[in-house]
N, CA, C, O and the ligand as a Tripos MOL2 file, in Angstrom:
@<TRIPOS>MOLECULE
protein
  245   243    62     0     0
PROTEIN
NO_CHARGES

@<TRIPOS>ATOM
      1 N          -9.4810 -286.3080 -132.8100 N.3       1 MET1
      2 CA        -10.6670 -285.6830 -133.3840 C.3       1 MET1
      3 C         -11.8220 -286.6830 -133.3840 C.2       1 MET1
      4 O         -11.6620 -287.8310 -133.7990 O.2       1 MET1
      5 N         -12.9580 -286.2450 -132.9260 N.am      2 VAL2
      6 CA        -14.1200 -287.1330 -132.8720 C.3       2 VAL2
      7 C         -15.3380 -286.4340 -133.4620 C.2       2 VAL2
      8 O         -15.3650 -285.2150 -133.6300 O.2       2 VAL2
      9 N         -16.3330 -287.2420 -133.7660 N.am      3 SER3
     10 CA        -17.6190 -286.7040 -134.1880 C.3       3 SER3
     11 C         -18.6350 -286.9990 -133.0940 C.2       3 SER3
     12 O         -18.6430 -288.0840 -132.5120 O.2       3 SER3
     13 N         -19.4820 -286.0280 -132.8240 N.am      4 GLU4
     14 CA        -20.4590 -286.2000 -131.7650 C.3       4 GLU4
     15 C         -21.8230 -285.6840 -132.2170 C.2       4 GLU4
     16 O         -21.9290 -284.6970 -132.9450 O.2       4 GLU4
     17 N         -22.8670 -286.3900 -131.7580 N.am      5 VAL5
     18 CA        -24.2190 -285.9270 -132.0400 C.3       5 VAL5
     19 C         -24.7190 -285.1590 -130.8150 C.2       5 VAL5
     20 O         -24.6300 -285.6390 -129.6850 O.2       5 VAL5
     21 N         -25.2350 -283.9800 -131.0560 N.am      6 PHE6
     22 CA        -25.7850 -283.1670 -129.9780 C.3       6 PHE6
     23 C         -27.2570 -282.9280 -130.2610 C.2       6 PHE6
     24 O         -27.6880 -282.9130 -131.4140 O.2       6 PHE6
     25 N         -28.0170 -282.7430 -129.2020 N.am      7 GLU7
     26 CA        -29.4210 -282.4440 -129.3980 C.3       7 GLU7
     27 C         -29.6350 -280.9660 -129.0930 C.2       7 GLU7
     28 O         -29.3310 -280.4850 -128.0010 O.2       7 GLU7
     29 N         -30.1600 -280.2710 -130.0760 N.am      8 VAL8
     30 CA        -30.3850 -278.8400 -129.9380 C.3       8 VAL8
     31 C         -31.8440 -278.5460 -130.2150 C.2       8 VAL8
     32 O         -32.3180 -278.7240 -131.3370 O.2       8 VAL8
     33 N         -32.5550 -278.0980 -129.2000 N.am      9 ASP9
     34 CA        -33.9820 -277.7850 -129.3450 C.3       9 ASP9
     35 C         -34.7390 -278.9450 -130.0000 C.2       9 ASP9
     36 O         -35.5510 -278.7370 -130.9020 O.2       9 ASP9
     37 N         -34.4650 -280.1520 -129.5410 N.am     10 GLY10
     38 CA        -35.1700 -281.3220 -130.0430 C.3      10 GLY10
     39 C         -34.6860 -281.8320 -131.3850 C.2      10 GLY10
     40 O         -35.2280 -282.8070 -131.9060 O.2      10 GLY10
     41 N         -33.6990 -281.2070 -131.9400 N.am     11 LYS11
     42 CA        -33.1660 -281.6180 -133.2320 C.3      11 LYS11
     43 C         -31.7360 -282.1180 -133.0370 C.2      11 LYS11
     44 O         -30.9480 -281.5040 -132.3180 O.2      11 LYS11
     45 N         -31.4100 -283.2410 -133.6880 N.am     12 ARG12
     46 CA        -30.0610 -283.7720 -133.5250 C.3      12 ARG12
     47 C         -29.1390 -283.2100 -134.5940 C.2      12 ARG12
     48 O         -29.4840 -283.1410 -135.7730 O.2      12 ARG12
     49 N         -27.9730 -282.8160 -134.1500 N.am     13 VAL13
     50 CA        -26.9790 -282.3010 -135.0930 C.3      13 VAL13
     51 C         -25.6630 -283.0370 -134.8700 C.2      13 VAL13
     52 O         -25.3210 -283.4100 -133.7480 O.2      13 VAL13
     53 N         -24.9420 -283.2350 -135.9530 N.am     14 LEU14
     54 CA        -23.6560 -283.9190 -135.8870 C.3      14 LEU14
     55 C         -22.5400 -282.8990 -136.0580 C.2      14 LEU14
     56 O         -22.5480 -282.1130 -137.0060 O.2      14 LEU14
     57 N         -21.5950 -282.9140 -135.1520 N.am     15 VAL15
     58 CA        -20.4300 -282.0390 -135.2800 C.3      15 VAL15
     59 C         -19.2080 -282.9260 -135.4980 C.2      15 VAL15
     60 O         -18.9010 -283.7880 -134.6750 O.2      15 VAL15
     61 N         -18.5230 -282.7070 -136.6020 N.am     16 GLU16
     62 CA        -17.3770 -283.5360 -136.9390 C.3      16 GLU16
     63 C         -16.0680 -282.8570 -136.5760 C.2      16 GLU16
     64 O         -15.9980 -281.6370 -136.4290 O.2      16 GLU16
     65 N         -15.0440 -283.6680 -136.4340 N.am     17 ASN17
     66 CA        -13.6760 -283.1860 -136.2090 C.3      17 ASN17
     67 C         -13.5290 -282.3060 -134.9710 C.2      17 ASN17
     68 O         -12.8760 -281.2630 -135.0080 O.2      17 ASN17
     69 N         -14.1430 -282.7430 -133.8820 N.am     18 ILE18
     70 CA        -13.9840 -282.0030 -132.6300 C.3      18 ILE18
     71 C         -12.7230 -282.5170 -131.9350 C.2      18 ILE18
     72 O         -12.5680 -283.7230 -131.7470 O.2      18 ILE18
     73 N         -11.8280 -281.6110 -131.5550 N.am     19 PRO19
     74 CA        -10.6370 -282.0680 -130.8340 C.3      19 PRO19
     75 C         -11.0260 -282.5160 -129.4270 C.2      19 PRO19
     76 O         -11.5790 -281.7370 -128.6510 O.2      19 PRO19
     77 N         -10.7310 -283.7810 -129.1030 N.am     20 ALA20
     78 CA        -11.0980 -284.3230 -127.7950 C.3      20 ALA20
     79 C          -9.8640 -284.8070 -127.0560 C.2      20 ALA20
     80 O          -8.8610 -285.1800 -127.6640 O.2      20 ALA20
     81 N          -9.9570 -284.7920 -125.7290 N.am     21 GLN21
     82 CA         -8.9000 -285.3710 -124.9080 C.3      21 GLN21
     83 C          -9.4210 -286.6840 -124.3440 C.2      21 GLN21
     84 O         -10.5240 -286.7510 -123.8020 O.2      21 GLN21
     85 N          -8.6120 -287.7200 -124.4810 N.am     22 ILE22
     86 CA         -8.9940 -289.0200 -123.9390 C.3      22 ILE22
     87 C          -8.1980 -289.2490 -122.6540 C.2      22 ILE22
     88 O          -6.9690 -289.1830 -122.6500 O.2      22 ILE22
     89 N          -8.9070 -289.5130 -121.5840 N.am     23 CYS23
     90 CA         -8.2550 -289.7500 -120.2910 C.3      23 CYS23
     91 C          -7.4180 -291.0210 -120.3620 C.2      23 CYS23
     92 O          -7.9210 -292.0700 -120.7630 O.2      23 CYS23
     93 N          -6.1500 -290.9380 -119.9780 N.am     24 ALA24
     94 CA         -5.2550 -292.0870 -120.0440 C.3      24 ALA24
     95 C          -5.6450 -293.1550 -119.0310 C.2      24 ALA24
     96 O          -5.3460 -294.3330 -119.2240 O.2      24 ALA24
     97 N          -6.3120 -292.7510 -117.9540 N.am     25 GLN25
     98 CA         -6.7030 -293.7150 -116.9250 C.3      25 GLN25
     99 C          -7.9890 -294.4630 -117.2610 C.2      25 GLN25
    100 O          -8.0190 -295.6930 -117.2360 O.2      25 GLN25
    101 N          -9.0450 -293.7240 -117.5740 N.am     26 CYS26
    102 CA        -10.3320 -294.4040 -117.7420 C.3      26 CYS26
    103 C         -10.8250 -294.4060 -119.1850 C.2      26 CYS26
    104 O         -11.8550 -295.0090 -119.4860 O.2      26 CYS26
    105 N         -10.1050 -293.7430 -120.0700 N.am     27 GLY27
    106 CA        -10.5010 -293.7470 -121.4640 C.3      27 GLY27
    107 C         -11.6680 -292.8260 -121.7670 C.2      27 GLY27
    108 O         -12.1550 -292.7960 -122.8970 O.2      27 GLY27
    109 N         -12.1140 -292.0880 -120.7930 N.am     28 GLU28
    110 CA        -13.2340 -291.1780 -120.9880 C.3      28 GLU28
    111 C         -12.8270 -290.0110 -121.8810 C.2      28 GLU28
    112 O         -11.7130 -289.4920 -121.8040 O.2      28 GLU28
    113 N         -13.7650 -289.6220 -122.7220 N.am     29 MET29
    114 CA        -13.4970 -288.5550 -123.6710 C.3      29 MET29
    115 C         -14.0190 -287.2330 -123.1310 C.2      29 MET29
    116 O         -15.1690 -287.1360 -122.7020 O.2      29 MET29
    117 N         -13.1810 -286.2360 -123.1550 N.am     30 THR30
    118 CA        -13.6390 -284.9310 -122.6850 C.3      30 THR30
    119 C         -13.2480 -283.8490 -123.6760 C.2      30 THR30
    120 O         -12.2800 -283.9780 -124.4250 O.2      30 THR30
    121 N         -14.0210 -282.7920 -123.6550 N.am     31 PHE31
    122 CA        -13.7140 -281.6270 -124.4850 C.3      31 PHE31
    123 C         -13.2530 -280.5050 -123.5700 C.2      31 PHE31
    124 O         -13.7260 -280.3680 -122.4410 O.2      31 PHE31
    125 N         -12.3400 -279.7200 -124.0660 N.am     32 SER32
    126 CA        -11.9080 -278.5770 -123.2760 C.3      32 SER32
    127 C         -13.0570 -277.5860 -123.1700 C.2      32 SER32
    128 O         -14.0010 -277.6140 -123.9610 O.2      32 SER32
    129 N         -12.9570 -276.7180 -122.1830 N.am     33 ARG33
    130 CA        -13.9670 -275.6820 -121.9570 C.3      33 ARG33
    131 C         -14.1660 -274.8390 -123.2110 C.2      33 ARG33
    132 O         -15.2940 -274.5230 -123.5890 O.2      33 ARG33
    133 N         -13.0710 -274.4860 -123.8400 N.am     34 GLU34
    134 CA        -13.1110 -273.6470 -125.0360 C.3      34 GLU34
    135 C         -13.8060 -274.3780 -126.1920 C.2      34 GLU34
    136 O         -14.6270 -273.8030 -126.9060 O.2      34 GLU34
    137 N         -13.4570 -275.6570 -126.3570 N.am     35 THR35
    138 CA        -14.0690 -276.4570 -127.4140 C.3      35 THR35
    139 C         -15.5680 -276.6010 -127.1910 C.2      35 THR35
    140 O         -16.3630 -276.4540 -128.1180 O.2      35 THR35
    141 N         -15.9410 -276.8900 -125.9540 N.am     36 THR36
    142 CA        -17.3570 -277.0380 -125.6120 C.3      36 THR36
    143 C         -18.1270 -275.7660 -125.9440 C.2      36 THR36
    144 O         -19.2140 -275.8170 -126.5190 O.2      36 THR36
    145 N         -17.5610 -274.6470 -125.5820 N.am     37 GLU37
    146 CA        -18.2170 -273.3590 -125.8190 C.3      37 GLU37
    147 C         -18.3430 -273.0780 -127.3190 C.2      37 GLU37
    148 O         -19.3690 -272.5760 -127.7770 O.2      37 GLU37
    149 N         -17.3070 -273.4010 -128.0690 N.am     38 ARG38
    150 CA        -17.3320 -273.1500 -129.5040 C.3      38 ARG38
    151 C         -18.3820 -274.0280 -130.1930 C.2      38 ARG38
    152 O         -19.1170 -273.5630 -131.0640 O.2      38 ARG38
    153 N         -18.4410 -275.2950 -129.7940 N.am     39 VAL39
    154 CA        -19.4420 -276.2090 -130.3550 C.3      39 VAL39
    155 C         -20.8410 -275.7000 -130.0210 C.2      39 VAL39
    156 O         -21.7360 -275.7190 -130.8660 O.2      39 VAL39
    157 N         -21.0200 -275.2460 -128.7900 N.am     40 ARG40
    158 CA        -22.3260 -274.7480 -128.3520 C.3      40 ARG40
    159 C         -22.7740 -273.5810 -129.2460 C.2      40 ARG40
    160 O         -23.9310 -273.5070 -129.6600 O.2      40 ARG40
    161 N         -21.8560 -272.6970 -129.5240 N.am     41 ARG41
    162 CA        -22.2080 -271.5510 -130.3640 C.3      41 ARG41
    163 C         -22.5010 -271.9770 -131.7960 C.2      41 ARG41
    164 O         -23.4240 -271.4640 -132.4280 O.2      41 ARG41
    165 N         -21.7060 -272.9210 -132.3050 N.am     42 MET42
    166 CA        -21.9030 -273.3930 -133.6820 C.3      42 MET42
    167 C         -23.2930 -273.9870 -133.8760 C.2      42 MET42
    168 O         -24.0040 -273.6320 -134.8170 O.2      42 MET42
    169 N         -23.6780 -274.9000 -132.9750 N.am     43 VAL43
    170 CA        -24.9370 -275.6110 -133.1600 C.3      43 VAL43
    171 C         -26.1410 -274.7320 -132.8540 C.2      43 VAL43
    172 O         -27.2690 -275.0700 -133.2110 O.2      43 VAL43
    173 N         -25.9010 -273.6140 -132.1980 N.am     44 HIS44
    174 CA        -27.0020 -272.6980 -131.9330 C.3      44 HIS44
    175 C         -27.1000 -271.6120 -132.9870 C.2      44 HIS44
    176 O         -27.6650 -270.5450 -132.7450 O.2      44 HIS44
    177 N         -26.5490 -271.8870 -134.1490 N.am     45 GLY45
    178 CA        -26.8190 -271.0120 -135.2810 C.3      45 GLY45
    179 C         -25.7200 -270.0630 -135.6800 C.2      45 GLY45
    180 O         -25.9000 -269.2500 -136.5870 O.2      45 GLY45
    181 N         -24.5550 -270.1530 -135.0030 N.am     46 GLU46
    182 CA        -23.5000 -269.2200 -135.3620 C.3      46 GLU46
    183 C         -22.7190 -269.6720 -136.5910 C.2      46 GLU46
    184 O         -21.9850 -268.8880 -137.1920 O.2      46 GLU46
    185 N         -22.8820 -270.9400 -136.9580 N.am     47 ALA47
    186 CA        -22.1720 -271.4460 -138.1310 C.3      47 ALA47
    187 C         -23.1570 -272.1190 -139.0750 C.2      47 ALA47
    188 O         -24.1820 -272.6460 -138.6420 O.2      47 ALA47
    189 N         -22.8480 -272.1000 -140.3440 N.am     48 GLU48
    190 CA        -23.6590 -272.7900 -141.3390 C.3      48 GLU48
    191 C         -23.2610 -274.2610 -141.3450 C.2      48 GLU48
    192 O         -22.0730 -274.5780 -141.2910 O.2      48 GLU48
    193 N         -24.2480 -275.1710 -141.4110 N.am     49 PRO49
    194 CA        -23.8870 -276.5900 -141.5130 C.3      49 PRO49
    195 C         -23.0720 -276.8470 -142.7800 C.2      49 PRO49
    196 O         -23.3220 -276.2400 -143.8210 O.2      49 PRO49
    197 N         -22.0930 -277.7530 -142.6820 N.am     50 SER50
    198 CA        -21.2700 -278.0490 -143.8500 C.3      50 SER50
    199 C         -21.9200 -279.1220 -144.7120 C.2      50 SER50
    200 O         -21.4510 -279.3990 -145.8160 O.2      50 SER50
    201 N         -22.9980 -279.7270 -144.2180 N.am     51 GLY51
    202 CA        -23.6820 -280.7400 -145.0060 C.3      51 GLY51
    203 C         -24.8400 -281.3230 -144.2260 C.2      51 GLY51
    204 O         -25.0890 -280.9500 -143.0800 O.2      51 GLY51
    205 N         -25.5450 -282.2420 -144.8640 N.am     52 VAL52
    206 CA        -26.6710 -282.9150 -144.2100 C.3      52 VAL52
    207 C         -26.4570 -284.4180 -144.3430 C.2      52 VAL52
    208 O         -26.1460 -284.9120 -145.4280 O.2      52 VAL52
    209 N         -26.6240 -285.1440 -143.2410 N.am     53 VAL53
    210 CA        -26.4890 -286.5990 -143.2880 C.3      53 VAL53
    211 C         -27.7770 -287.2540 -142.7990 C.2      53 VAL53
    212 O         -28.5390 -286.6760 -142.0240 O.2      53 VAL53
    213 N         -27.9940 -288.4760 -143.2770 N.am     54 GLU54
    214 CA        -29.1010 -289.2640 -142.7700 C.3      54 GLU54
    215 C         -28.6160 -289.9550 -141.5060 C.2      54 GLU54
    216 O         -27.4500 -290.3360 -141.4120 O.2      54 GLU54
    217 N         -29.5050 -290.1180 -140.5350 N.am     55 LEU55
    218 CA        -29.0900 -290.6580 -139.2570 C.3      55 LEU55
    219 C         -29.9300 -291.8580 -138.8830 C.2      55 LEU55
    220 O         -31.1540 -291.7510 -138.7980 O.2      55 LEU55
    221 N         -29.2950 -293.0120 -138.6570 N.am     56 ASP56
    222 CA        -30.0050 -294.1870 -138.1700 C.3      56 ASP56
    223 C         -30.0420 -294.0970 -136.6470 C.2      56 ASP56
    224 O         -29.0240 -293.8240 -136.0110 O.2      56 ASP56
    225 N         -31.1930 -294.3230 -136.0770 N.am     57 VAL57
    226 CA        -31.3500 -294.1980 -134.6320 C.3      57 VAL57
    227 C         -31.6040 -295.5600 -134.0160 C.2      57 VAL57
    228 O         -32.4650 -296.3050 -134.4850 O.2      57 VAL57
    229 N         -30.8670 -295.8900 -132.9740 N.am     58 PHE58
    230 CA        -31.0540 -297.1330 -132.2390 C.3      58 PHE58
    231 C         -31.3690 -296.8050 -130.7840 C.2      58 PHE58
    232 O         -30.7290 -295.9470 -130.1770 O.2      58 PHE58
    233 N         -32.3500 -297.4920 -130.2400 N.am     59 ALA59
    234 CA        -32.6740 -297.3300 -128.8310 C.3      59 ALA59
    235 C         -32.2270 -298.5850 -128.1030 C.2      59 ALA59
    236 O         -32.7170 -299.6780 -128.3870 O.2      59 ALA59
    237 N         -31.3150 -298.4390 -127.1840 N.am     60 TYR60
    238 CA        -30.7790 -299.6010 -126.4710 C.3      60 TYR60
    239 C         -31.8350 -300.2450 -125.5820 C.2      60 TYR60
    240 O         -31.9020 -301.4700 -125.4780 O.2      60 TYR60
    241 N         -32.6410 -299.4380 -124.9570 N.am     61 ALA61
    242 CA        -33.6760 -299.9740 -124.0720 C.3      61 ALA61
    243 C         -35.0170 -299.3330 -124.3950 C.2      61 ALA61
    244 O         -36.0220 -299.6510 -123.7590 O.2      61 ALA61
    245 ZN        -10.4350 -290.4360 -116.2790 Zn       62 ZN62
@<TRIPOS>BOND
     1     1     2 1
     2     2     3 1
     3     3     4 2
     4     3     5 am
     5     5     6 1
     6     6     7 1
     7     7     8 2
     8     7     9 am
     9     9    10 1
    10    10    11 1
    11    11    12 2
    12    11    13 am
    13    13    14 1
    14    14    15 1
    15    15    16 2
    16    15    17 am
    17    17    18 1
    18    18    19 1
    19    19    20 2
    20    19    21 am
    21    21    22 1
    22    22    23 1
    23    23    24 2
    24    23    25 am
    25    25    26 1
    26    26    27 1
    27    27    28 2
    28    27    29 am
    29    29    30 1
    30    30    31 1
    31    31    32 2
    32    31    33 am
    33    33    34 1
    34    34    35 1
    35    35    36 2
    36    35    37 am
    37    37    38 1
    38    38    39 1
    39    39    40 2
    40    39    41 am
    41    41    42 1
    42    42    43 1
    43    43    44 2
    44    43    45 am
    45    45    46 1
    46    46    47 1
    47    47    48 2
    48    47    49 am
    49    49    50 1
    50    50    51 1
    51    51    52 2
    52    51    53 am
    53    53    54 1
    54    54    55 1
    55    55    56 2
    56    55    57 am
    57    57    58 1
    58    58    59 1
    59    59    60 2
    60    59    61 am
    61    61    62 1
    62    62    63 1
    63    63    64 2
    64    63    65 am
    65    65    66 1
    66    66    67 1
    67    67    68 2
    68    67    69 am
    69    69    70 1
    70    70    71 1
    71    71    72 2
    72    71    73 am
    73    73    74 1
    74    74    75 1
    75    75    76 2
    76    75    77 am
    77    77    78 1
    78    78    79 1
    79    79    80 2
    80    79    81 am
    81    81    82 1
    82    82    83 1
    83    83    84 2
    84    83    85 am
    85    85    86 1
    86    86    87 1
    87    87    88 2
    88    87    89 am
    89    89    90 1
    90    90    91 1
    91    91    92 2
    92    91    93 am
    93    93    94 1
    94    94    95 1
    95    95    96 2
    96    95    97 am
    97    97    98 1
    98    98    99 1
    99    99   100 2
   100    99   101 am
   101   101   102 1
   102   102   103 1
   103   103   104 2
   104   103   105 am
   105   105   106 1
   106   106   107 1
   107   107   108 2
   108   107   109 am
   109   109   110 1
   110   110   111 1
   111   111   112 2
   112   111   113 am
   113   113   114 1
   114   114   115 1
   115   115   116 2
   116   115   117 am
   117   117   118 1
   118   118   119 1
   119   119   120 2
   120   119   121 am
   121   121   122 1
   122   122   123 1
   123   123   124 2
   124   123   125 am
   125   125   126 1
   126   126   127 1
   127   127   128 2
   128   127   129 am
   129   129   130 1
   130   130   131 1
   131   131   132 2
   132   131   133 am
   133   133   134 1
   134   134   135 1
   135   135   136 2
   136   135   137 am
   137   137   138 1
   138   138   139 1
   139   139   140 2
   140   139   141 am
   141   141   142 1
   142   142   143 1
   143   143   144 2
   144   143   145 am
   145   145   146 1
   146   146   147 1
   147   147   148 2
   148   147   149 am
   149   149   150 1
   150   150   151 1
   151   151   152 2
   152   151   153 am
   153   153   154 1
   154   154   155 1
   155   155   156 2
   156   155   157 am
   157   157   158 1
   158   158   159 1
   159   159   160 2
   160   159   161 am
   161   161   162 1
   162   162   163 1
   163   163   164 2
   164   163   165 am
   165   165   166 1
   166   166   167 1
   167   167   168 2
   168   167   169 am
   169   169   170 1
   170   170   171 1
   171   171   172 2
   172   171   173 am
   173   173   174 1
   174   174   175 1
   175   175   176 2
   176   175   177 am
   177   177   178 1
   178   178   179 1
   179   179   180 2
   180   179   181 am
   181   181   182 1
   182   182   183 1
   183   183   184 2
   184   183   185 am
   185   185   186 1
   186   186   187 1
   187   187   188 2
   188   187   189 am
   189   189   190 1
   190   190   191 1
   191   191   192 2
   192   191   193 am
   193   193   194 1
   194   194   195 1
   195   195   196 2
   196   195   197 am
   197   197   198 1
   198   198   199 1
   199   199   200 2
   200   199   201 am
   201   201   202 1
   202   202   203 1
   203   203   204 2
   204   203   205 am
   205   205   206 1
   206   206   207 1
   207   207   208 2
   208   207   209 am
   209   209   210 1
   210   210   211 1
   211   211   212 2
   212   211   213 am
   213   213   214 1
   214   214   215 1
   215   215   216 2
   216   215   217 am
   217   217   218 1
   218   218   219 1
   219   219   220 2
   220   219   221 am
   221   221   222 1
   222   222   223 1
   223   223   224 2
   224   223   225 am
   225   225   226 1
   226   226   227 1
   227   227   228 2
   228   227   229 am
   229   229   230 1
   230   230   231 1
   231   231   232 2
   232   231   233 am
   233   233   234 1
   234   234   235 1
   235   235   236 2
   236   235   237 am
   237   237   238 1
   238   238   239 1
   239   239   240 2
   240   239   241 am
   241   241   242 1
   242   242   243 1
   243   243   244 2
@<TRIPOS>SUBSTRUCTURE
     1 MET1         2 RESIDUE 1 A MET
     2 VAL2         6 RESIDUE 1 A VAL
     3 SER3        10 RESIDUE 1 A SER
     4 GLU4        14 RESIDUE 1 A GLU
     5 VAL5        18 RESIDUE 1 A VAL
     6 PHE6        22 RESIDUE 1 A PHE
     7 GLU7        26 RESIDUE 1 A GLU
     8 VAL8        30 RESIDUE 1 A VAL
     9 ASP9        34 RESIDUE 1 A ASP
    10 GLY10       38 RESIDUE 1 A GLY
    11 LYS11       42 RESIDUE 1 A LYS
    12 ARG12       46 RESIDUE 1 A ARG
    13 VAL13       50 RESIDUE 1 A VAL
    14 LEU14       54 RESIDUE 1 A LEU
    15 VAL15       58 RESIDUE 1 A VAL
    16 GLU16       62 RESIDUE 1 A GLU
    17 ASN17       66 RESIDUE 1 A ASN
    18 ILE18       70 RESIDUE 1 A ILE
    19 PRO19       74 RESIDUE 1 A PRO
    20 ALA20       78 RESIDUE 1 A ALA
    21 GLN21       82 RESIDUE 1 A GLN
    22 ILE22       86 RESIDUE 1 A ILE
    23 CYS23       90 RESIDUE 1 A CYS
    24 ALA24       94 RESIDUE 1 A ALA
    25 GLN25       98 RESIDUE 1 A GLN
    26 CYS26      102 RESIDUE 1 A CYS
    27 GLY27      106 RESIDUE 1 A GLY
    28 GLU28      110 RESIDUE 1 A GLU
    29 MET29      114 RESIDUE 1 A MET
    30 THR30      118 RESIDUE 1 A THR
    31 PHE31      122 RESIDUE 1 A PHE
    32 SER32      126 RESIDUE 1 A SER
    33 ARG33      130 RESIDUE 1 A ARG
    34 GLU34      134 RESIDUE 1 A GLU
    35 THR35      138 RESIDUE 1 A THR
    36 THR36      142 RESIDUE 1 A THR
    37 GLU37      146 RESIDUE 1 A GLU
    38 ARG38      150 RESIDUE 1 A ARG
    39 VAL39      154 RESIDUE 1 A VAL
    40 ARG40      158 RESIDUE 1 A ARG
    41 ARG41      162 RESIDUE 1 A ARG
    42 MET42      166 RESIDUE 1 A MET
    43 VAL43      170 RESIDUE 1 A VAL
    44 HIS44      174 RESIDUE 1 A HIS
    45 GLY45      178 RESIDUE 1 A GLY
    46 GLU46      182 RESIDUE 1 A GLU
    47 ALA47      186 RESIDUE 1 A ALA
    48 GLU48      190 RESIDUE 1 A GLU
    49 PRO49      194 RESIDUE 1 A PRO
    50 SER50      198 RESIDUE 1 A SER
    51 GLY51      202 RESIDUE 1 A GLY
    52 VAL52      206 RESIDUE 1 A VAL
    53 VAL53      210 RESIDUE 1 A VAL
    54 GLU54      214 RESIDUE 1 A GLU
    55 LEU55      218 RESIDUE 1 A LEU
    56 ASP56      222 RESIDUE 1 A ASP
    57 VAL57      226 RESIDUE 1 A VAL
    58 PHE58      230 RESIDUE 1 A PHE
    59 ALA59      234 RESIDUE 1 A ALA
    60 TYR60      238 RESIDUE 1 A TYR
    61 ALA61      242 RESIDUE 1 A ALA
    62 ZN62       245 GROUP 0 **** ****
């Protein structure tokens, strides 16, 4: 389970407890098609946020 920040219409939202698959070869994290679709629907207004967090933003470059 991972938490990911997504940008939706210029606004950042955090989705917690997303089931992710980690590639055994390269360590890359991927979401299943179903998970991706469900997250997409949630952040586009189909679900009520469970809370609000403050977000520190860092720009690498
Ligand atoms: Zn891989």
